[in-house]
C-alpha positions as a Markdown table, in Angstrom:
| # | Residue | x | y | z |
|---|---|---|---|---|
| 1 | Met | -81.4 | 92.2 | 30.2 |
| 2 | Phe | -84.8 | 91.2 | 29.1 |
| 3 | Ala | -86.0 | 94.8 | 28.8 |
| 4 | Leu | -83.1 | 95.7 | 26.5 |
| 5 | His | -83.8 | 92.6 | 24.4 |
| 6 | Lys | -87.5 | 93.4 | 24.2 |
| 7 | Lys | -86.6 | 97.0 | 23.1 |
| 8 | Cys | -84.3 | 95.7 | 20.4 |
| 9 | Leu | -87.0 | 93.4 | 19.0 |
| 10 | Ile | -89.5 | 96.3 | 18.9 |
| 11 | Asn | -87.0 | 98.4 | 17.0 |
| 12 | Met | -86.2 | 95.5 | 14.6 |
| 13 | Ser | -89.9 | 94.9 | 13.9 |
| 14 | Lys | -90.4 | 98.7 | 13.2 |
| 15 | His | -87.6 | 98.7 | 10.7 |
| 16 | Asp | -88.9 | 95.6 | 9.0 |
| 17 | Val | -92.5 | 96.9 | 8.7 |
| 18 | Val | -91.9 | 100.5 | 7.5 |
| 19 | Pro | -90.3 | 99.6 | 4.1 |
| 20 | Arg | -93.2 | 97.3 | 3.3 |
| 21 | Ala | -95.7 | 100.0 | 4.2 |
| 22 | Val | -94.0 | 102.6 | 2.1 |
| 23 | Ser | -93.8 | 100.1 | -0.8 |
| 24 | Val | -97.6 | 99.5 | -0.5 |
| 25 | Gln | -98.2 | 103.2 | -0.5 |
| 26 | Glu | -96.1 | 103.7 | -3.6 |
| 27 | Asp | -98.0 | 100.9 | -5.4 |
| 28 | Ile | -101.3 | 102.5 | -4.5 |
| 29 | Ala | -100.1 | 106.0 | -5.5 |
| 30 | Lys | -99.4 | 104.6 | -9.0 |
| 31 | Leu | -103.0 | 103.4 | -9.4 |
| 32 | Leu | -104.7 | 106.6 | -8.3 |
| 33 | Arg | -106.3 | 108.7 | -11.1 |
| 34 | Phe | -107.2 | 112.4 | -11.0 |
| 35 | Glu | -108.5 | 115.2 | -13.2 |
| 36 | Ser | -105.9 | 117.9 | -14.0 |
| 37 | Ser | -105.9 | 121.5 | -15.2 |
| 38 | Ala | -103.9 | 120.3 | -18.3 |
| 39 | Leu | -106.5 | 117.9 | -19.5 |
| 40 | Pro | -110.1 | 118.3 | -20.7 |
| 41 | Ala | -112.9 | 117.8 | -18.1 |
| 42 | Gly | -113.5 | 114.1 | -17.4 |
| 43 | Gln | -110.2 | 112.9 | -18.7 |
| 44 | Gln | -108.0 | 111.5 | -15.9 |
| 45 | Thr | -104.3 | 111.2 | -15.3 |
| 46 | Asn | -102.0 | 109.5 | -12.7 |
| 47 | Leu | -99.0 | 110.9 | -10.9 |
| 48 | Met | -96.5 | 109.3 | -13.2 |
| 49 | Glu | -98.1 | 111.1 | -16.2 |
| 50 | Tyr | -98.4 | 114.3 | -14.2 |
| 51 | Ala | -94.6 | 114.1 | -13.4 |
| 52 | Thr | -93.7 | 113.8 | -17.1 |
| 53 | Arg | -95.5 | 117.1 | -17.8 |
| 54 | Met | -93.8 | 119.0 | -14.9 |
| 55 | Lys | -91.6 | 121.9 | -15.7 |
| 56 | Ala | -87.9 | 121.1 | -15.4 |
| 57 | Gly | -86.7 | 121.6 | -11.8 |
| 58 | Thr | -90.1 | 121.3 | -10.3 |
| 59 | Arg | -90.3 | 118.9 | -7.4 |
| 60 | Asn | -93.8 | 119.7 | -6.1 |
| 61 | Ile | -97.2 | 118.3 | -6.9 |
| 62 | Tyr | -99.7 | 121.1 | -7.0 |
| 63 | Tyr | -103.2 | 120.1 | -6.1 |
| 64 | Leu | -106.5 | 121.7 | -5.2 |
| 65 | Cys | -109.3 | 120.3 | -3.2 |
| 66 | Ala | -112.8 | 121.3 | -4.3 |
| 67 | Pro | -116.3 | 119.8 | -4.5 |
| 68 | Asn | -116.3 | 119.9 | -8.3 |
| 69 | Arg | -114.1 | 121.0 | -11.3 |
| 70 | His | -116.0 | 124.2 | -12.0 |
| 71 | Leu | -115.3 | 125.5 | -8.5 |
| 72 | Ala | -111.7 | 124.4 | -8.7 |
| 73 | Glu | -111.2 | 126.2 | -12.0 |
| 74 | His | -112.7 | 129.4 | -10.5 |
| 75 | Ser | -110.7 | 129.3 | -7.3 |
| 76 | Pro | -108.3 | 132.2 | -6.6 |
| 77 | Tyr | -105.7 | 129.5 | -5.7 |
| 78 | Tyr | -106.0 | 128.0 | -9.1 |
| 79 | Glu | -105.8 | 131.4 | -10.8 |
| 80 | Ala | -102.4 | 132.0 | -9.0 |
| 81 | Met | -101.1 | 128.7 | -10.4 |
| 82 | Lys | -102.6 | 129.3 | -13.8 |
| 83 | Gln | -100.7 | 132.6 | -14.0 |
| 84 | Lys | -97.4 | 130.7 | -13.4 |
| 85 | Asp | -98.4 | 128.1 | -16.0 |
| 86 | Met | -98.4 | 125.3 | -13.5 |
| 87 | Glu | -100.5 | 122.2 | -13.9 |
| 88 | Val | -102.8 | 121.5 | -11.0 |
| 89 | Val | -104.3 | 118.1 | -9.9 |
| 90 | Tyr | -107.9 | 118.4 | -8.9 |
| 91 | Leu | -109.0 | 116.4 | -5.8 |
| 92 | Leu | -112.7 | 116.6 | -6.3 |
| 93 | Lys | -114.4 | 114.3 | -3.9 |
| 94 | Ser | -114.2 | 114.8 | -0.2 |
| 95 | His | -113.9 | 111.1 | 0.6 |
| 96 | Ile | -110.9 | 110.7 | -1.7 |
| 97 | Arg | -108.9 | 113.9 | -0.8 |
| 98 | Glu | -108.4 | 112.9 | 2.8 |
| 99 | His | -106.9 | 109.5 | 1.9 |
| 100 | Val | -105.0 | 110.6 | -1.3 |
| 101 | Ser | -103.1 | 113.5 | 0.2 |
| 102 | Leu | -101.2 | 111.0 | 2.3 |
| 103 | Phe | -99.7 | 109.4 | -0.8 |
| 104 | Phe | -98.4 | 112.6 | -2.3 |
| 105 | Val | -95.7 | 112.7 | 0.4 |
| 106 | Val | -94.6 | 109.2 | -0.5 |
| 107 | Phe | -94.6 | 109.6 | -4.3 |
| 108 | Phe | -91.8 | 112.1 | -4.6 |
């Protein structure tokens, strides 16, 4: 009986914590700023602004990780997106891209 009760408490606590964690991730995602292929170099945007510029029916965020904007803009991956007239978010600093990519999943 105690083992069953203990298992229920663990499950209840998991369900209680997860919505809060997702809420915190959503709040952080709203604060993050990025450079974008649609904007001049140095100008930044956030995911909400990016979403307003997305083509109708698009549900994906397109991003490219690179050491700097110049390399991102000359990447064959960017060229493929440019031909499709898709805006691309640039994740330019290695210490940011590892943490930020986790928030893309939560945002949409």
